[in-house]
N, C-alpha and C positions, 0 to 999 in steps of 0.2 A: 432749749436745749441748755498759754491762754487762747488761742484760736479754736482749738478743739472744744474747749468749754463753751466758748461763745457760739460755736456751731450747734452745740447741743441745745442752747436756749431757743434758737430760731427755728431750726429745722424740725424740731418737735412739734411746732405749731400745727403742726397739723398732723399740729402734732394738733405718708403713706400710709409661659415663656416659650422661649424657643423650644424647650423640652419640658413640658408640664408632666409631673409625675404625681402619683398618689398611692397611699398605702392600701393594699388589698385586704389586709387582715381585718376582720370584723366589719368590712364595708357593707355587707349585706344587711347588717343591723341598722344602717344609717342611710337607707336609700330614699327616705321620705323627709327631706329637710323642711317641709312645710312651706307656707307662703312667706318666704323670706323677702322682706322689703326694708331697705335702708338706703334710699335713693340719693342721699347727699351727705355732706359734712355734718356730723353729729345727729343724723337721723332726719326724719320727716319735718320736724319743727326746729331743727338746728339747736336743740337744747340738750342733747346727750341723753335723752330719755326714751327708752324703749317701752312699748305698751305690751310686750310679751308677758304671758302668764304661764303657770305650770312649769316653772324652771326649778332646777335643783336649788334647795335652800342651804345646802352645805356640800362640801367636797371631801372625799377621802384623802388619805396621805398622798396619793399619786395624782390627785386632781381629776377633772372630768376626762372621759375617754376621747381619744383622738379619732375623729371620723375619717379625715383624709388630710393630706398635705400636698401642696403644689409648689414646684420650683421653676425658676426661669423667668421670674417677673422683672428682674433687673434690680439694681440698688435704688433705694429711696425711702423716704419717711412718710409717704402718702398712705393714708388709710384706704379702706375699700368702700365702694358704694354698690348696692345690690338692687336689681330690678329685673323682673321677667326672666328669672333664671340666669342672669348675667351678674358676675362679680367683676367690677371694673376698678382699675388702679393705674397709677403711673409708675414707670420704672426707667432707670438709666442703664441701658445695655451698651456694650462696646460700640455698637453701630449708631447709637444716638438715643434720643428720648422717645420712649414708646408708651402708647396707651394700650393696655392689655385687658382682655375680657376672658374670664374663666367660667366654667360651668358650676352652678350652685350644687349640682348633684355630686360631682366627684373631683372638682378642681382641674379638670382637663381644659386645655386652652381652646377657646372658641375662635379668637382672632387676636392679632397683635399688629397695631398700626404705628409705623414710624412717623412721629410728628416733626422731629428735627434731626438733622444729620449729626449735630454736635450738642452735647449737654454738658456744660462745665460743672454744674452742681447737681446733686441728687434732688429729685423733685419732692415738694412738700404738699402740694395741692391735692386734696381729695376730690376726684371728679364729681360733677353734678349730673344726674340723669333726670331728664324731663321730656315727655312726649316723644319717646323713642330716639332721643338725641343725647349725646354725652358732651359735657362742656368741661374743658380742662385747661389749666394754666401752668406753663413752665416757669422756672425760676427767672428766666430771661424776660418774662412778661409776654410771651407768645401765647395767645388765647385761641383755642380751637373748638370748633363744633364738629362732632363726629357722629355718624349714624350708629345706633346701638346694635343693630342686627349684623351688620357686615364690617363695621369699622371704617367706613368710607369718610374721608374728610370733606365737610360741607363748606366751611369757611374758616379763615385764619386772620387774626388781627394781632398787632403788636402794640401793647400799652405804651412803651416808650416812644416808638416811632410814629404811631398814628395819633397819640394823644399827649405826647410830651411827658409821659409819666416817669416817676422815679420812686425808689424805695428810700426809707429813712436811714437804712444802713445796708451793708453789702451782701447779705445772705440770700437775696433774691426773693421774687414774688412767691407768696405762699397761700394766698386766700383761695377759697373755693367759691366760684361764681354763684350768684343767687339768680334763680329764675323766678320771675313774678309775672304771671300772665304771659303776654307776648314779648316780654322784655328780659334781657340779661342785665343784671346790675353788677358792676365791678368797681375796683378802686385803682385807677391809674396812678393817683398820687401827685398829679400836676397841680399847680396853683390854680389854673382855670379849669381843671378837670380832675378834681380830687376823687369824685364819684362820677361814673358815667352810666347811662342807660343805652343799651344797644338793642336793635331788633334781633331777637333770638334766632330767627330763620336766616337772616342775611349778614348779621354783624354790623349793619349800618348804624351810625350814631343817631340817637333820638334826642338826648340832651346831655349836658355835662354841667357839673357843679363847680362854681368858683367859691372858694372858701376864704373868708377874711382871717386875719391874725386872731388867734384865740388865747395866746399866752406864750411865754418864753420857754416853758418846759418842753422837753422832747426835741424832735428834729423834723424838718420838712419832709414830706413824702408819705407814701403809704406805709402802714404798719404790717403786722403779720396775722391780723385777725380776719374774720369774715363777716360780711354784712348781715344784719338781721332786721326784721320788720317790727315796727312799733306802731300802735295806734294811740299813743299817749296824748293826753289833752284833746282827744277827739280828732287828731290829724294823722293820717297814714304817712309814715316817714321811714326812711332807711337810716339805721344807726350803725356806726362803724368806729372802731378804735384805730385812729390814724397815728402818724408820727408825732403830732402835736396834742393828741388826746382824743377823747370821744367827740364825734360830730354827728349831726343829724341833718338830712336834707328832705325836702318835701317829695313824696313819691310821684306826684303829678308832673313836676317840671324840674326837679333837682335844686330848687331854691334852698339856700342855706337857712336852717331854722335855729340851731343852737350849737354851742361847743363847750367843752369842759376840759380845761388844760391840766388840772391838778394831778390827774392820774397818769400823766405821761412821763416817760423817762427818755433819755437821749440815746439808748442803746437798742432796745427792742420792746415795742408794745405788742403783746401777743394775744392774751385771752379774749375770746369772743364774749362781749357783754351779755348779761342776762336781762331779758325783758319780762316784766310782770305788770299787767294793767298799766297804770301811769308811771311806773317806776323803771329805772335802769340801774342795774348793779354792775360796776366795772372794777377791774383790778389790773395791776401791772407789777412785774418783778423789778429786779435791780434796785432794791431798797426803796420802792415807791409806796405802795399801799393800796387801799380799796375805798370805794365810795358808793353810797346809795343816793341817786338823784330822783327827784320827783318832777314830772313834766306837767306844767300848768299853762293855761292860756295867759298871754300877755307878752310884753316886750315888743320890739320893733318888727319881729317876724311873725308874731302871733302865738309862738310857743317858746317858753323858756324853761331851763332846767335849774331846779333849786336843790342845792346840796342838803341832804337830810343828816348825814354824818360822814365822817372820814376816819378810816382806820389806818393808823401808821403801819409801817412795814413790820414792826416787831409783833403787831397783833395779827395782821393778815396781808399777805401778798401772794397772788397766784402767778408764778413765773410762766409756766406753760402747762399744758395737760388739761386745761379746761375746768370750768365750774358748773355745777348742776344744782338746780333748785327742785326740791321735792317737798311739796306742802309748804310749810312756813320756814323751811331751812335750806341753807346752801351748803353743799359738800364740795370739797376739792382737796388737792394736794397743796399744802401751805408752805410758805417760805421759799426763798430764791434757790432754785435747783435742788429742792429737798423733797417735796412730795409728802410732807407729814400729813396723815389723815386729819381732817378738820371739819367741824360742823359749826355753823353760824346761824343764829336766828336772824333772818334777813331784815325784818322790819325794824328791829331794835339795834342790831349790830352786836348783840351779846353772844360771846363764845360759849357754845354748849359742851363741846369736848375737843381736846387737842392733845392726844396721848403721846406725841413725839414721833420717833423714827418710823415705826411700823415695820412690816416684815421685809420690805425691799429697800433698795438704795437708789438715790437720785430722784429725779422728778417723777411724777405720776400722772398718767393720762387715765381719765375715768369715764365710765358710762353707767347708767342706772337701768335696772330691769327687775320687776317683780319683787320689790322690797329690798333689793341688794345693790351695793355699789361694786363695780368691777374695777379694781385698781390695777393698772399695769405700770410697773416701775421701770425706770430707765435701765436697771440691772437685768430686766427680763422677768422678774418675779411677778406672778399674778396672785392677787388677793381678793377674796370675797368678803365684803364688810357690810354689816347690817346698816341700812339707811334709816336710822332712828336717832332722835335727839337724846334719848334716854341714856346713852352711853356707848362707848366704842366696843364693838364686838366683831371679832374675826370669825367667819364661818368656813374658811378654807384658804389654803395657800398651796401653790404648786409652782414648779420651775419648768416652763416650756423650753424647747430648744433655743439656745441663744448663741449667736455667731460671733459675739465680741463687740459689734457696733451697738450703740445705745438703742434700746427698744422704745422709740418715741412715737411710732404710729399708734393712733388711738384704737382701742378695741371696739369691736362692733358686735351687738347681740341682735340676731334676726333669725326667724324660722327655727327656734330651738337650738341655735348654734352660736358659739362664741368664735369670732374670727380674729386672729392675731397676725398682722403683717410683720414679718421679720426680714427686712431687706429683700433679698431675692426670693424668699419663701413666704407662703401663706399657710397657716395652720388653722384647721377647722375642728372644733371640739363640740361634742354632743352635750348639751346642758338641759335637755328636755327631761323632766322628771318621769313622765309617762313612758318614754322610750327606754329609759334606764330601768324602770321597774319591770318592763316586759321582756327584758333580755334573759 
């Protein structure tokens, strides 16, 4: 996301009712949202890439048509997850922290479950949906498993109380839990439990990871990223950006494999790393930079990370809003709290284009679908940018409703729809080319 500016850096990581409402005008034209699936943070593979096809390749002056809007979610920066007709997100209401489910069809509320009576901060976690369960984490470190159909609480753990967990700084837990088979993988941030594997059905501990010192940069505790899976060097492992930098643990037992400290800063380590074959691409803001690592067999643990190149902060730093790999290129909002549109050749570290400010202001959260990048700026501006290394090209810009708070919740593309969480409200836009043509 000076306290308000700092809040922007962190809460965007993930850079998110009582009375759900939706617009009735033209609703009949949007009664078939398709097979919308976006079950967790940054999509099915946690990479910000949608496999949707047949989407609009350009927008008119007013942008895509609004299908419906819902209100009453509560405040928050959580994005949305979508599965089996449910749109799920977290929100802070006057009564406490709520997990809310809306209908994909029209945004009407299906259920709202109070998780905590008190929520000091607006939530940042995007819930994870798996096997008809929803997993969500509050900024206090309270981790919940809730039934998808009715919103019933199945189990509850506290990362600080149950595992001695801590954050690297004070904006609260923000990660989205990873479900891998029968396990939930999360980041308590404790010295002897930096990463933990829990039974997803019961919440009981399976293993926890003790992490050695990997360098002096950054701070102890969990960061604001979310865990991803790598099979680099032939070993299945969980990779995470923590307070001290990027770490990896063996997926079998949580054994520490490798760490990389150079990409850490002491304020907020936020972007989820990119995994590609044996490579890990990582970045951090606050004047830090970016790096490409190659995982190879060797070292005391059997896997080591070798730096291929490091880009200083003047060249590339992703503050928050995420990075996306499409083919041989990485796209993101570049520079600290800026969101300058940016394209990098990932294997070489060569900058392909970097046009400057772009159409919006502040940081930019992005998603990819059907040849296009959907840039959502902190100012609320939405931009459609061609995902091509050949040059920067805008294919549309529009201004969704903006309530004044920074628009940090990541956009979602699913079922021919573009979903934008704006604090208490969710806006659903039709971006299906076939539906627009048939109107």
